[in-house]
C-alpha positions as a Markdown table, in Angstrom:
| # | Residue | x | y | z |
|---|---|---|---|---|
| 1 | Met | 82.7 | 69.2 | 78.3 |
| 2 | Ser | 79.0 | 70.1 | 78.5 |
| 3 | Asp | 77.6 | 70.2 | 82.1 |
| 4 | Lys | 74.6 | 68.2 | 80.9 |
| 5 | Arg | 76.7 | 65.6 | 79.3 |
| 6 | Gln | 78.9 | 65.2 | 82.4 |
| 7 | Leu | 75.8 | 65.0 | 84.6 |
| 8 | Val | 74.4 | 62.1 | 82.5 |
| 9 | Leu | 77.8 | 60.4 | 82.5 |
| 10 | Glu | 78.2 | 60.7 | 86.2 |
| 11 | Thr | 74.7 | 59.4 | 86.9 |
| 12 | Ala | 75.0 | 56.5 | 84.5 |
| 13 | Leu | 78.4 | 55.5 | 85.9 |
| 14 | Thr | 77.0 | 55.4 | 89.4 |
| 15 | Leu | 74.0 | 53.4 | 88.4 |
| 16 | Phe | 75.8 | 51.0 | 86.1 |
| 17 | Arg | 78.4 | 50.3 | 88.8 |
| 18 | Ala | 75.8 | 49.6 | 91.4 |
| 19 | His | 73.2 | 47.7 | 89.4 |
| 20 | Gly | 74.7 | 46.5 | 86.1 |
| 21 | Tyr | 74.0 | 47.6 | 82.6 |
| 22 | His | 70.9 | 45.7 | 81.5 |
| 23 | Ala | 69.1 | 46.4 | 84.8 |
| 24 | Val | 69.4 | 50.2 | 84.4 |
| 25 | Gly | 67.2 | 51.7 | 81.7 |
| 26 | Ile | 67.7 | 55.1 | 80.0 |
| 27 | Asp | 64.5 | 56.3 | 81.8 |
| 28 | Arg | 66.2 | 55.8 | 85.2 |
| 29 | Val | 69.3 | 57.6 | 84.1 |
| 30 | Leu | 67.2 | 60.5 | 82.9 |
| 31 | Ala | 65.1 | 60.6 | 86.0 |
| 32 | Glu | 68.1 | 60.6 | 88.4 |
| 33 | Ser | 70.1 | 63.0 | 86.3 |
| 34 | Gly | 67.2 | 65.4 | 85.6 |
| 35 | Val | 68.4 | 65.8 | 82.0 |
| 36 | Ala | 65.8 | 65.8 | 79.2 |
| 37 | Lys | 65.8 | 62.8 | 76.8 |
| 38 | Met | 66.5 | 64.9 | 73.7 |
| 39 | Thr | 69.5 | 66.5 | 75.5 |
| 40 | Met | 70.9 | 63.1 | 76.5 |
| 41 | Tyr | 70.5 | 61.7 | 73.0 |
| 42 | Lys | 72.3 | 64.7 | 71.6 |
| 43 | Tyr | 75.4 | 63.5 | 73.4 |
| 44 | Phe | 74.7 | 59.7 | 73.5 |
| 45 | Pro | 72.7 | 58.5 | 70.5 |
| 46 | Ser | 72.0 | 55.1 | 72.1 |
| 47 | Lys | 72.3 | 53.3 | 75.4 |
| 48 | Asn | 75.3 | 51.3 | 74.1 |
| 49 | Ala | 77.0 | 54.6 | 73.3 |
| 50 | Leu | 76.4 | 55.8 | 76.8 |
| 51 | Ile | 77.8 | 52.5 | 78.2 |
| 52 | Glu | 80.9 | 52.9 | 76.1 |
| 53 | Ala | 81.4 | 56.5 | 77.3 |
| 54 | Val | 81.0 | 55.4 | 80.9 |
| 55 | Leu | 83.6 | 52.6 | 80.4 |
| 56 | Asn | 86.0 | 55.1 | 78.8 |
| 57 | Glu | 85.5 | 57.5 | 81.8 |
| 58 | Arg | 85.9 | 54.6 | 84.3 |
| 59 | Asp | 89.1 | 53.5 | 82.5 |
| 60 | Leu | 90.6 | 57.0 | 82.8 |
| 61 | Arg | 89.7 | 57.3 | 86.5 |
| 62 | Phe | 90.8 | 53.8 | 87.3 |
| 63 | Arg | 94.2 | 54.1 | 85.6 |
| 64 | Arg | 94.9 | 57.6 | 87.0 |
| 65 | Ser | 94.2 | 56.5 | 90.5 |
| 66 | Leu | 96.2 | 53.3 | 90.2 |
| 67 | Leu | 99.2 | 55.0 | 88.5 |
| 68 | Glu | 99.3 | 57.8 | 91.1 |
| 69 | Phe | 99.3 | 55.3 | 93.9 |
| 70 | Val | 101.9 | 53.0 | 92.5 |
| 71 | Asn | 104.1 | 55.7 | 91.2 |
| 72 | Gly | 104.1 | 57.3 | 94.6 |
| 73 | Val | 106.6 | 54.5 | 95.6 |
| 74 | Asp | 110.2 | 54.8 | 94.4 |
| 75 | Asp | 111.5 | 51.3 | 94.8 |
| 76 | Pro | 110.4 | 49.1 | 91.8 |
| 77 | Arg | 110.0 | 46.1 | 94.1 |
| 78 | Glu | 107.7 | 48.1 | 96.4 |
| 79 | Lys | 105.7 | 49.2 | 93.3 |
| 80 | Phe | 104.7 | 45.5 | 92.9 |
| 81 | Arg | 103.2 | 45.4 | 96.4 |
| 82 | Ala | 101.5 | 48.8 | 95.7 |
| 83 | Leu | 99.6 | 47.3 | 92.8 |
| 84 | Phe | 98.0 | 44.8 | 95.1 |
| 85 | Leu | 97.6 | 47.1 | 98.0 |
| 86 | Trp | 95.7 | 49.6 | 95.8 |
| 87 | His | 93.2 | 46.8 | 94.9 |
| 88 | His | 92.9 | 45.9 | 98.6 |
| 89 | Cys | 91.9 | 49.5 | 99.3 |
| 90 | Trp | 89.5 | 49.6 | 96.4 |
| 91 | Phe | 87.8 | 46.4 | 97.6 |
| 92 | Lys | 87.0 | 48.1 | 100.9 |
| 93 | Glu | 85.2 | 51.0 | 99.3 |
| 94 | Asp | 81.5 | 51.3 | 100.0 |
| 95 | Ser | 80.9 | 51.7 | 96.3 |
| 96 | Phe | 82.8 | 48.5 | 95.3 |
| 97 | Asn | 80.7 | 46.2 | 93.2 |
| 98 | Gly | 83.3 | 44.4 | 91.2 |
| 99 | Cys | 85.1 | 45.5 | 88.0 |
| 100 | Met | 82.9 | 47.4 | 85.6 |
| 101 | Phe | 84.8 | 45.9 | 82.7 |
| 102 | Ile | 84.5 | 42.3 | 83.8 |
| 103 | Asn | 80.8 | 42.9 | 84.5 |
| 104 | Ala | 80.4 | 44.5 | 81.0 |
| 105 | Val | 81.9 | 41.5 | 79.2 |
| 106 | Ala | 79.5 | 39.2 | 81.3 |
| 107 | Glu | 76.5 | 41.2 | 80.1 |
| 108 | Phe | 77.8 | 41.8 | 76.5 |
| 109 | Pro | 79.7 | 38.6 | 75.6 |
| 110 | Glu | 79.3 | 39.0 | 71.8 |
| 111 | Pro | 82.8 | 38.8 | 70.2 |
| 112 | Asn | 82.2 | 41.9 | 68.0 |
| 113 | Ser | 80.6 | 44.0 | 70.8 |
| 114 | Ser | 82.2 | 47.5 | 71.0 |
| 115 | Ile | 81.4 | 47.4 | 74.8 |
| 116 | Arg | 83.4 | 44.1 | 75.1 |
| 117 | Gln | 86.2 | 45.7 | 73.1 |
| 118 | Ala | 86.3 | 48.7 | 75.4 |
| 119 | Ser | 86.7 | 46.3 | 78.3 |
| 120 | Ile | 89.5 | 44.4 | 76.5 |
| 121 | Asn | 91.3 | 47.6 | 75.8 |
| 122 | His | 91.2 | 48.6 | 79.5 |
| 123 | Lys | 92.6 | 45.3 | 80.6 |
| 124 | Ala | 95.4 | 45.6 | 78.0 |
| 125 | Leu | 96.4 | 49.0 | 79.3 |
| 126 | Ile | 96.5 | 47.7 | 82.9 |
| 127 | Gln | 98.6 | 44.8 | 81.8 |
| 128 | Asp | 101.0 | 47.2 | 79.9 |
| 129 | Phe | 101.4 | 49.3 | 83.0 |
| 130 | Ile | 102.2 | 46.2 | 85.1 |
| 131 | Gly | 104.7 | 45.2 | 82.4 |
| 132 | Ser | 106.4 | 48.6 | 82.6 |
| 133 | Ile | 107.0 | 48.1 | 86.3 |
| 134 | Leu | 108.3 | 44.6 | 85.8 |
| 135 | Asn | 110.6 | 45.8 | 83.1 |
| 136 | Gln | 112.5 | 47.8 | 85.7 |
| 137 | Val | 113.9 | 44.6 | 87.3 |
| 138 | Leu | 113.3 | 41.8 | 84.8 |
| 139 | Ala | 114.0 | 41.0 | 81.1 |
| 140 | Thr | 111.3 | 42.0 | 78.6 |
| 141 | Glu | 110.3 | 38.4 | 77.9 |
| 142 | Ile | 109.8 | 37.6 | 81.5 |
| 143 | Ser | 108.0 | 40.9 | 82.2 |
| 144 | Gln | 105.5 | 40.1 | 79.4 |
| 145 | Arg | 104.7 | 36.7 | 80.9 |
| 146 | Leu | 104.5 | 37.9 | 84.5 |
| 147 | Ser | 102.4 | 40.9 | 83.6 |
| 148 | Ala | 99.8 | 38.5 | 82.2 |
| 149 | Gln | 99.9 | 36.4 | 85.3 |
| 150 | Phe | 99.7 | 39.4 | 87.6 |
| 151 | Ser | 96.7 | 40.7 | 85.7 |
| 152 | Gln | 95.0 | 37.4 | 86.1 |
| 153 | Leu | 95.8 | 37.3 | 89.8 |
| 154 | Leu | 94.3 | 40.8 | 90.2 |
| 155 | Asp | 91.2 | 40.0 | 88.2 |
| 156 | Gly | 90.7 | 36.8 | 90.2 |
| 157 | Ala | 91.1 | 38.8 | 93.4 |
| 158 | Thr | 88.5 | 41.3 | 92.2 |
| 159 | Ile | 86.0 | 38.6 | 91.5 |
| 160 | Ala | 86.6 | 36.9 | 94.8 |
| 161 | Ala | 86.1 | 40.2 | 96.6 |
| 162 | Gln | 82.9 | 40.8 | 94.7 |
| 163 | Val | 81.3 | 37.4 | 94.8 |
| 164 | Ala | 82.5 | 36.0 | 98.1 |
| 165 | Gly | 83.2 | 39.3 | 99.9 |
| 166 | Asp | 86.8 | 38.1 | 100.6 |
| 167 | Arg | 88.6 | 40.9 | 102.4 |
| 168 | Met | 91.9 | 39.1 | 102.0 |
| 169 | Ala | 91.6 | 38.5 | 98.3 |
| 170 | Ala | 94.2 | 41.1 | 97.3 |
| 171 | Phe | 96.7 | 39.9 | 99.9 |
| 172 | Leu | 96.3 | 36.3 | 98.8 |
| 173 | Ala | 96.9 | 37.4 | 95.2 |
| 174 | Trp | 100.0 | 39.2 | 96.4 |
| 175 | Arg | 101.3 | 36.1 | 98.1 |
| 176 | Ser | 101.0 | 34.3 | 94.8 |
| 177 | Ala | 102.8 | 37.1 | 93.0 |
| 178 | Val | 105.7 | 37.0 | 95.5 |
| 179 | Gly | 106.1 | 33.3 | 94.6 |
| 180 | Leu | 106.1 | 34.0 | 90.9 |
| 181 | Leu | 108.7 | 36.7 | 91.3 |
| 182 | Leu | 110.9 | 34.4 | 93.5 |
| 183 | Leu | 110.9 | 31.9 | 90.7 |
| 184 | Glu | 112.5 | 34.6 | 88.5 |
| 185 | Gly | 115.1 | 35.4 | 91.1 |
| 186 | Val | 113.4 | 38.5 | 92.5 |
| 187 | Gln | 113.1 | 38.3 | 96.2 |
| 188 | Ile | 110.6 | 40.5 | 98.0 |
| 189 | Glu | 109.4 | 40.5 | 101.6 |
| 190 | Leu | 105.8 | 39.4 | 101.8 |
| 191 | Gly | 105.0 | 41.9 | 104.5 |
| 192 | Asn | 102.1 | 41.8 | 106.9 |
| 193 | Ser | 98.5 | 41.5 | 105.9 |
| 194 | Phe | 97.2 | 44.5 | 104.0 |
| 195 | Glu | 94.8 | 45.1 | 106.9 |
| 196 | Ser | 97.7 | 46.7 | 108.8 |
| 197 | Ser | 98.7 | 48.9 | 105.9 |
């Protein structure tokens, strides 16, 4: 990958994450990256193309970090907790400003938007990953249903952490997940607040 392309991508990712998509213009990305306009357009022919590339990069980094964290635990039941604990740790990061994919859909709500589709694809991949963990202890049909519910719990926690600054959002979502699992006959210790983890 070209160094210039990567520099534009990194700069745009940082700016979009902190300030949103419409609020950050191409001129600001160019000014902060130090890359010439013609060079940037060589790699990203439009702002929307740049946003899509940023979302694709964020998707790769997000899933790599989440998978490494969760797969670092052997017990399938502990992997459930790790899903929520990872989010708790993310919410505490100084750079946390909500989910870039949820934010993208809010700014690009058009049904046929390629930016919206990139966000939908990311959420589907996360849900599939959650389902793959659930499949280790539950029947496929139950796993599919619970993976959707877990995804919604995590998205809700992310919004609560962003909007209300709720430091307990991930743990509260985990409490709900434990209840859902119990309904399916999977008993897991709730554990202490994530603040002690």
